[in-house]
A tleap script that builds the chain and sets N, CA, C and O, in Angstrom:
source leaprc.protein.ff14SB
mol = sequence {
  NVAL ARG LEU SER ARG GLU GLU TYR LEU LYS
  LYS ALA ASP SER GLY LEU LYS THR MET ASP
  ALA GLU ILE GLN GLU LEU ALA GLU SER GLY
  SER ALA LEU ASN SER ARG ASP TYR PHE LYS
  MET ARG ILE GLU ALA LEU LYS LEU HIE LEU
  ASP TYR CYS ARG ARG ASP PHE GLU ARG LEU
  GLN ALA SER GLU THR GLU GLU ALA PHE ARG
  VAL LYS GLN LYS GLY PHE ASP ARG GLY LEU
  ASP PHE LEU GLY GLU ASN ILE GLU LEU ALA
  LEU GLU GLU ALA GLY CLEU
}
set mol.1.N position { 74.703 59.632 104.755 }
set mol.1.CA position { 73.893 60.704 104.563 }
set mol.1.C position { 73.985 62.132 104.726 }
set mol.1.O position { 74.497 62.661 105.713 }
set mol.2.N position { 73.454 62.792 103.691 }
set mol.2.CA position { 73.725 63.727 102.984 }
set mol.2.C position { 72.504 65.106 103.696 }
set mol.2.O position { 71.477 65.125 103.018 }
set mol.3.N position { 72.486 66.175 104.880 }
set mol.3.CA position { 71.432 66.644 105.332 }
set mol.3.C position { 70.695 67.589 103.877 }
set mol.3.O position { 71.222 67.850 102.796 }
set mol.4.N position { 69.548 67.871 104.301 }
set mol.4.CA position { 69.197 68.914 103.270 }
set mol.4.C position { 69.863 70.203 103.678 }
set mol.4.O position { 70.637 70.310 104.629 }
set mol.5.N position { 69.339 71.561 102.543 }
set mol.5.CA position { 70.570 72.302 102.762 }
set mol.5.C position { 70.189 73.109 104.284 }
set mol.5.O position { 71.005 73.461 105.136 }
set mol.6.N position { 68.372 73.306 104.329 }
set mol.6.CA position { 67.997 73.624 105.278 }
set mol.6.C position { 68.428 73.115 106.921 }
set mol.6.O position { 68.845 73.748 107.891 }
set mol.7.N position { 68.187 72.037 106.757 }
set mol.7.CA position { 68.922 71.433 108.331 }
set mol.7.C position { 70.370 71.647 108.061 }
set mol.7.O position { 70.921 72.256 108.977 }
set mol.8.N position { 70.927 71.413 107.346 }
set mol.8.CA position { 72.450 71.673 107.625 }
set mol.8.C position { 72.902 73.145 108.036 }
set mol.8.O position { 73.786 73.500 108.815 }
set mol.9.N position { 71.871 74.006 107.138 }
set mol.9.CA position { 72.379 75.344 107.783 }
set mol.9.C position { 72.334 75.397 109.436 }
set mol.9.O position { 73.219 75.851 110.161 }
set mol.10.N position { 71.096 74.825 109.840 }
set mol.10.CA position { 70.723 74.843 111.306 }
set mol.10.C position { 71.714 74.337 111.991 }
set mol.10.O position { 72.202 74.971 112.927 }
set mol.11.N position { 72.090 73.313 111.689 }
set mol.11.CA position { 73.366 72.691 112.479 }
set mol.11.C position { 74.346 73.013 112.450 }
set mol.11.O position { 75.068 72.498 113.304 }
set mol.12.N position { 75.111 74.199 111.341 }
set mol.12.CA position { 76.138 74.800 111.353 }
set mol.12.C position { 76.345 75.837 112.373 }
set mol.12.O position { 77.182 76.006 113.260 }
set mol.13.N position { 75.103 76.602 111.876 }
set mol.13.CA position { 74.985 77.790 112.952 }
set mol.13.C position { 74.949 77.503 114.119 }
set mol.13.O position { 75.523 78.324 114.835 }
set mol.14.N position { 74.217 76.115 114.950 }
set mol.14.CA position { 74.479 75.558 115.993 }
set mol.14.C position { 75.925 75.232 116.357 }
set mol.14.O position { 76.381 75.714 117.394 }
set mol.15.N position { 76.655 74.476 115.609 }
set mol.15.CA position { 77.800 74.275 115.811 }
set mol.15.C position { 78.657 76.123 115.881 }
set mol.15.O position { 79.553 76.331 116.699 }
set mol.16.N position { 78.379 76.763 115.323 }
set mol.16.CA position { 79.382 78.006 115.123 }
set mol.16.C position { 78.717 78.584 116.562 }
set mol.16.O position { 79.653 78.757 117.342 }
set mol.17.N position { 77.631 78.888 117.094 }
set mol.17.CA position { 77.425 79.294 118.114 }
set mol.17.C position { 78.042 78.279 120.022 }
set mol.17.O position { 78.326 78.468 121.205 }
set mol.18.N position { 77.904 77.369 119.071 }
set mol.18.CA position { 78.724 76.534 120.218 }
set mol.18.C position { 80.191 76.942 120.300 }
set mol.18.O position { 80.567 77.652 121.233 }
set mol.19.N position { 81.128 76.470 119.250 }
set mol.19.CA position { 82.341 77.112 119.646 }
set mol.19.C position { 82.531 78.357 119.438 }
set mol.19.O position { 83.708 78.620 119.189 }
set mol.20.N position { 81.545 79.581 119.445 }
set mol.20.CA position { 81.879 80.700 119.839 }
set mol.20.C position { 81.718 80.779 121.496 }
set mol.20.O position { 82.415 81.621 122.061 }
set mol.21.N position { 80.922 80.029 122.228 }
set mol.21.CA position { 80.971 79.780 123.680 }
set mol.21.C position { 82.287 79.257 123.750 }
set mol.21.O position { 83.130 79.952 124.317 }
set mol.22.N position { 82.602 78.216 123.301 }
set mol.22.CA position { 83.829 77.432 123.764 }
set mol.22.C position { 84.874 78.406 124.075 }
set mol.22.O position { 85.594 78.315 125.070 }
set mol.23.N position { 84.951 79.445 123.107 }
set mol.23.CA position { 86.500 80.053 122.875 }
set mol.23.C position { 85.921 81.683 123.987 }
set mol.23.O position { 86.694 82.638 124.072 }
set mol.24.N position { 84.812 81.701 124.561 }
set mol.24.CA position { 84.499 82.634 125.315 }
set mol.24.C position { 84.928 81.730 127.074 }
set mol.24.O position { 85.254 82.217 128.157 }
set mol.25.N position { 84.762 80.587 126.724 }
set mol.25.CA position { 84.904 80.019 127.966 }
set mol.25.C position { 86.276 79.558 128.406 }
set mol.25.O position { 86.605 79.103 129.502 }
set mol.26.N position { 87.150 79.810 127.119 }
set mol.26.CA position { 88.301 79.853 127.134 }
set mol.26.C position { 89.028 80.923 127.525 }
set mol.26.O position { 89.940 80.811 128.344 }
set mol.27.N position { 88.569 82.453 126.781 }
set mol.27.CA position { 89.138 83.595 127.164 }
set mol.27.C position { 88.745 83.862 128.868 }
set mol.27.O position { 89.435 84.599 129.572 }
set mol.28.N position { 87.777 83.280 129.270 }
set mol.28.CA position { 87.122 83.956 130.376 }
set mol.28.C position { 87.801 83.183 132.061 }
set mol.28.O position { 87.835 83.612 133.215 }
set mol.29.N position { 88.369 81.567 131.242 }
set mol.29.CA position { 88.515 81.001 132.755 }
set mol.29.C position { 89.718 81.465 133.306 }
set mol.29.O position { 90.517 82.226 132.759 }
set mol.30.N position { 89.810 80.901 134.557 }
set mol.30.CA position { 90.525 81.904 135.527 }
set mol.30.C position { 91.765 80.777 135.384 }
set mol.30.O position { 92.453 80.517 136.371 }
set mol.31.N position { 92.044 80.011 133.861 }
set mol.31.CA position { 93.770 79.185 134.038 }
set mol.31.C position { 94.722 80.104 134.048 }
set mol.31.O position { 94.534 81.200 133.520 }
set mol.32.N position { 96.020 79.739 134.730 }
set mol.32.CA position { 96.817 80.014 134.650 }
set mol.32.C position { 97.710 80.358 133.506 }
set mol.32.O position { 98.694 81.097 133.517 }
set mol.33.N position { 97.013 79.460 132.182 }
set mol.33.CA position { 97.304 79.720 131.191 }
set mol.33.C position { 97.043 81.119 130.233 }
set mol.33.O position { 97.750 81.315 129.244 }
set mol.34.N position { 95.910 82.109 130.646 }
set mol.34.CA position { 95.457 82.917 130.326 }
set mol.34.C position { 96.445 84.134 130.908 }
set mol.34.O position { 96.095 85.312 130.841 }
set mol.35.N position { 97.276 83.860 131.286 }
set mol.35.CA position { 98.511 84.951 131.949 }
set mol.35.C position { 99.402 85.098 130.775 }
set mol.35.O position { 99.823 86.204 130.436 }
set mol.36.N position { 99.722 83.908 130.096 }
set mol.36.CA position { 100.804 83.675 129.331 }
set mol.36.C position { 100.642 84.186 127.796 }
set mol.36.O position { 99.868 83.630 127.017 }
set mol.37.N position { 101.373 85.197 127.470 }
set mol.37.CA position { 101.193 85.640 126.233 }
set mol.37.C position { 100.527 84.974 124.901 }
set mol.37.O position { 99.655 85.385 124.135 }
set mol.38.N position { 101.430 83.571 124.948 }
set mol.38.CA position { 100.976 82.745 123.711 }
set mol.38.C position { 99.847 82.104 123.829 }
set mol.38.O position { 99.463 81.609 122.769 }
set mol.39.N position { 98.944 81.875 125.046 }
set mol.39.CA position { 98.170 81.505 124.730 }
set mol.39.C position { 96.826 82.914 124.700 }
set mol.39.O position { 95.810 82.620 124.070 }
set mol.40.N position { 96.858 83.982 125.192 }
set mol.40.CA position { 96.034 84.890 124.513 }
set mol.40.C position { 96.283 85.053 123.170 }
set mol.40.O position { 95.366 85.528 122.499 }
set mol.41.N position { 97.347 84.757 122.611 }
set mol.41.CA position { 97.765 84.514 120.934 }
set mol.41.C position { 96.642 83.486 120.515 }
set mol.41.O position { 95.882 83.613 119.555 }
set mol.42.N position { 96.675 82.596 121.286 }
set mol.42.CA position { 95.977 81.388 120.818 }
set mol.42.C position { 94.805 81.649 120.965 }
set mol.42.O position { 94.248 81.362 119.905 }
set mol.43.N position { 93.941 82.118 121.833 }
set mol.43.CA position { 92.857 82.551 121.950 }
set mol.43.C position { 92.392 83.591 120.974 }
set mol.43.O position { 91.197 83.582 120.678 }
set mol.44.N position { 93.285 84.599 120.368 }
set mol.44.CA position { 92.914 85.394 119.764 }
set mol.44.C position { 92.720 84.552 118.418 }
set mol.44.O position { 91.535 84.306 118.195 }
set mol.45.N position { 93.288 84.240 117.821 }
set mol.45.CA position { 93.740 83.281 116.683 }
set mol.45.C position { 92.144 82.568 116.392 }
set mol.45.O position { 91.360 82.624 115.445 }
set mol.46.N position { 92.133 81.912 117.681 }
set mol.46.CA position { 90.554 81.335 117.595 }
set mol.46.C position { 89.209 82.210 117.399 }
set mol.46.O position { 88.117 81.734 117.091 }
set mol.47.N position { 89.390 83.104 117.552 }
set mol.47.CA position { 88.555 84.034 117.821 }
set mol.47.C position { 88.732 84.764 116.204 }
set mol.47.O position { 87.633 84.657 115.660 }
set mol.48.N position { 89.476 85.283 115.503 }
set mol.48.CA position { 90.113 85.745 113.834 }
set mol.48.C position { 89.551 83.984 113.272 }
set mol.48.O position { 88.950 84.111 112.205 }
set mol.49.N position { 89.588 83.046 113.555 }
set mol.49.CA position { 89.409 82.030 112.732 }
set mol.49.C position { 87.697 81.763 112.614 }
set mol.49.O position { 87.067 81.637 111.564 }
set mol.50.N position { 87.192 81.721 113.912 }
set mol.50.CA position { 86.073 82.130 114.136 }
set mol.50.C position { 85.265 83.230 113.565 }
set mol.50.O position { 84.046 83.060 113.529 }
set mol.51.N position { 85.653 84.085 113.215 }
set mol.51.CA position { 85.084 85.278 112.283 }
set mol.51.C position { 84.817 84.520 111.158 }
set mol.51.O position { 83.701 84.235 110.724 }
set mol.52.N position { 86.363 84.071 110.507 }
set mol.52.CA position { 86.314 83.548 108.877 }
set mol.52.C position { 85.420 82.611 108.767 }
set mol.52.O position { 84.870 82.440 107.679 }
set mol.53.N position { 85.137 81.906 109.756 }
set mol.53.CA position { 84.147 80.345 109.198 }
set mol.53.C position { 82.805 81.152 109.177 }
set mol.53.O position { 82.123 80.943 108.174 }
set mol.54.N position { 82.175 82.246 110.310 }
set mol.54.CA position { 81.081 83.132 109.881 }
set mol.54.C position { 80.996 83.888 108.380 }
set mol.54.O position { 80.061 83.789 107.586 }
set mol.55.N position { 81.914 84.469 108.254 }
set mol.55.CA position { 81.510 85.148 106.672 }
set mol.55.C position { 81.577 83.769 105.462 }
set mol.55.O position { 80.779 83.562 104.548 }
set mol.56.N position { 82.583 83.109 105.765 }
set mol.56.CA position { 82.641 81.615 104.931 }
set mol.56.C position { 80.853 80.987 105.034 }
set mol.56.O position { 80.286 80.335 104.157 }
set mol.57.N position { 80.312 81.390 106.257 }
set mol.57.CA position { 78.974 80.678 106.515 }
set mol.57.C position { 78.144 80.980 105.620 }
set mol.57.O position { 77.481 80.273 104.860 }
set mol.58.N position { 78.264 82.726 105.829 }
set mol.58.CA position { 77.255 84.051 104.844 }
set mol.58.C position { 77.223 83.652 103.736 }
set mol.58.O position { 76.112 83.492 103.230 }
set mol.59.N position { 78.530 83.321 102.894 }
set mol.59.CA position { 79.025 82.734 101.574 }
set mol.59.C position { 78.234 81.643 101.274 }
set mol.59.O position { 77.747 81.401 100.170 }
set mol.60.N position { 78.109 80.943 102.357 }
set mol.60.CA position { 77.440 79.432 101.463 }
set mol.60.C position { 76.585 79.810 101.941 }
set mol.60.O position { 76.316 78.612 101.857 }
set mol.61.N position { 75.446 80.471 102.606 }
set mol.61.CA position { 73.954 81.267 102.895 }
set mol.61.C position { 73.838 81.579 101.289 }
set mol.61.O position { 72.969 81.111 100.553 }
set mol.62.N position { 74.491 82.129 101.046 }
set mol.62.CA position { 74.280 83.025 99.511 }
set mol.62.C position { 74.118 82.621 98.522 }
set mol.62.O position { 73.657 83.236 97.560 }
set mol.63.N position { 74.670 80.834 98.580 }
set mol.63.CA position { 74.722 80.205 97.552 }
set mol.63.C position { 73.869 80.455 96.803 }
set mol.63.O position { 72.923 80.848 97.486 }
set mol.64.N position { 73.487 80.475 95.272 }
set mol.64.CA position { 72.199 80.414 94.609 }
set mol.64.C position { 71.346 78.880 93.861 }
set mol.64.O position { 70.142 78.766 93.631 }
set mol.65.N position { 72.337 77.953 93.640 }
set mol.65.CA position { 72.041 76.736 93.073 }
set mol.65.C position { 72.609 75.853 94.198 }
set mol.65.O position { 73.440 76.260 95.009 }
set mol.66.N position { 72.009 74.411 94.178 }
set mol.66.CA position { 72.251 73.392 95.228 }
set mol.66.C position { 74.133 72.805 95.105 }
set mol.66.O position { 74.928 72.282 95.887 }
set mol.67.N position { 74.172 73.318 93.505 }
set mol.67.CA position { 75.546 72.500 93.324 }
set mol.67.C position { 76.618 73.604 94.168 }
set mol.67.O position { 77.513 73.244 94.932 }
set mol.68.N position { 76.320 74.828 93.863 }
set mol.68.CA position { 77.096 75.940 94.362 }
set mol.68.C position { 76.972 75.859 95.946 }
set mol.68.O position { 77.953 76.175 96.619 }
set mol.69.N position { 75.844 75.461 96.537 }
set mol.69.CA position { 76.013 75.101 98.002 }
set mol.69.C position { 76.765 74.048 98.334 }
set mol.69.O position { 77.575 74.160 99.255 }
set mol.70.N position { 76.618 72.847 97.633 }
set mol.70.CA position { 77.757 71.508 98.282 }
set mol.70.C position { 78.960 71.955 98.051 }
set mol.70.O position { 79.756 71.742 98.965 }
set mol.71.N position { 79.476 72.663 96.873 }
set mol.71.CA position { 80.440 72.582 96.633 }
set mol.71.C position { 81.698 73.614 97.617 }
set mol.71.O position { 82.896 73.409 97.812 }
set mol.72.N position { 80.629 74.941 98.158 }
set mol.72.CA position { 81.346 75.786 99.281 }
set mol.72.C position { 80.892 74.921 100.489 }
set mol.72.O position { 81.648 75.292 101.387 }
set mol.73.N position { 80.349 74.293 100.826 }
set mol.73.CA position { 80.096 73.465 102.075 }
set mol.73.C position { 81.215 72.614 102.213 }
set mol.73.O position { 81.920 72.825 103.200 }
set mol.74.N position { 81.545 71.684 101.435 }
set mol.74.CA position { 83.031 71.115 101.810 }
set mol.74.C position { 84.246 72.060 101.971 }
set mol.74.O position { 85.227 71.604 102.560 }
set mol.75.N position { 84.281 73.273 101.529 }
set mol.75.CA position { 85.347 73.934 102.359 }
set mol.75.C position { 85.045 74.994 103.562 }
set mol.75.O position { 85.799 75.776 104.140 }
set mol.76.N position { 83.537 74.696 103.731 }
set mol.76.CA position { 83.154 75.285 104.999 }
set mol.76.C position { 83.440 74.308 106.026 }
set mol.76.O position { 83.989 74.626 107.082 }
set mol.77.N position { 83.056 73.036 105.726 }
set mol.77.CA position { 83.209 72.181 106.479 }
set mol.77.C position { 84.733 71.776 106.815 }
set mol.77.O position { 85.067 71.354 107.922 }
set mol.78.N position { 85.501 71.929 105.880 }
set mol.78.CA position { 87.204 71.667 106.344 }
set mol.78.C position { 87.350 72.845 107.280 }
set mol.78.O position { 88.120 72.657 108.221 }
set mol.79.N position { 86.727 74.088 107.199 }
set mol.79.CA position { 87.100 74.964 108.062 }
set mol.79.C position { 87.061 74.909 109.746 }
set mol.79.O position { 87.863 75.090 110.663 }
set mol.80.N position { 85.824 74.595 109.615 }
set mol.80.CA position { 85.064 74.290 111.045 }
set mol.80.C position { 85.892 72.988 111.685 }
set mol.80.O position { 86.154 72.728 112.859 }
set mol.81.N position { 86.076 72.558 110.943 }
set mol.81.CA position { 86.906 71.368 111.907 }
set mol.81.C position { 88.107 71.315 112.327 }
set mol.81.O position { 88.630 70.835 113.332 }
set mol.82.N position { 88.515 71.916 111.357 }
set mol.82.CA position { 89.964 72.524 111.656 }
set mol.82.C position { 89.839 73.401 113.187 }
set mol.82.O position { 90.217 73.050 114.304 }
set mol.83.N position { 89.140 74.695 112.734 }
set mol.83.CA position { 88.372 75.218 114.440 }
set mol.83.C position { 88.209 74.771 115.674 }
set mol.83.O position { 88.610 75.182 116.763 }
set mol.84.N position { 87.301 73.507 115.217 }
set mol.84.CA position { 87.009 72.676 116.554 }
set mol.84.C position { 88.012 71.992 116.868 }
set mol.84.O position { 88.027 71.717 118.068 }
set mol.85.N position { 89.422 71.344 115.899 }
set mol.85.CA position { 90.109 71.002 116.378 }
set mol.85.C position { 91.072 71.660 117.920 }
set mol.85.O position { 91.400 71.270 119.040 }
set mol.86.N position { 91.209 72.936 116.994 }
set mol.86.CA position { 92.013 73.905 118.076 }
set mol.86.C position { 91.758 73.932 119.182 }
set mol.86.O position { 92.428 73.666 120.179 }
set mol.87.N position { 90.352 74.396 118.992 }
set mol.87.CA position { 89.667 74.697 120.505 }
set mol.87.C position { 89.940 73.548 121.206 }
set mol.87.O position { 90.542 73.668 122.273 }
set mol.88.N position { 89.510 72.097 120.692 }
set mol.88.CA position { 89.811 70.970 121.809 }
set mol.88.C position { 91.187 70.986 122.079 }
set mol.88.O position { 91.617 70.248 122.965 }
set mol.89.N position { 91.838 71.617 121.533 }
set mol.89.CA position { 93.156 71.199 121.809 }
set mol.89.C position { 93.635 72.359 122.917 }
set mol.89.O position { 94.545 72.117 123.710 }
set mol.90.N position { 92.923 73.662 122.894 }
set mol.90.CA position { 93.109 74.689 123.669 }
set mol.90.C position { 92.286 74.382 124.988 }
set mol.90.O position { 92.649 74.859 126.063 }
set mol.91.N position { 91.224 73.612 124.884 }
set mol.91.CA position { 90.484 73.470 125.886 }
set mol.91.C position { 91.229 72.349 126.777 }
set mol.91.O position { 91.015 72.346 127.989 }
set mol.92.N position { 92.071 71.427 126.223 }
set mol.92.CA position { 92.652 69.876 126.909 }
set mol.92.C position { 93.891 71.034 127.780 }
set mol.92.O position { 94.037 71.176 128.994 }
set mol.93.N position { 94.732 71.809 126.503 }
set mol.93.CA position { 95.750 72.327 127.627 }
set mol.93.C position { 95.515 73.338 128.647 }
set mol.93.O position { 96.461 73.707 129.343 }
set mol.94.N position { 94.204 73.884 128.827 }
set mol.94.CA position { 93.878 74.711 129.921 }
set mol.94.C position { 92.933 73.912 131.218 }
set mol.94.O position { 92.635 74.496 132.260 }
set mol.95.N position { 92.725 73.137 131.049 }
set mol.95.CA position { 92.248 71.641 131.817 }
set mol.95.C position { 90.694 72.310 131.406 }
set mol.95.O position { 90.196 72.887 132.372 }
set mol.96.N position { 90.152 72.328 130.611 }
set mol.96.CA position { 88.584 72.863 130.830 }
set mol.96.C position { 88.184 71.466 130.418 }
set mol.96.O position { 86.994 71.155 130.365 }
savepdb mol mol.pdb
quit
């Protein structure tokens, strides 16, 4: 079942906000991992990936036709899925 454009954009925006909060939780947690350089870089990479997804979301919103929107939606979904998976791995590693 495919969501309407408006419903999809609301859900995607909410997902971006949730992922931002999860990344902030990682960055601000008192986990021993936060003192390790590799984990700091991982958090920074997650932030950069989130920024890319936000720019991709803006391009998605600017789509003029339904066809263009659906094509861009596929790429946006893929990027968001990868980001979500990487956040989950980092949260698991940090014990959160």
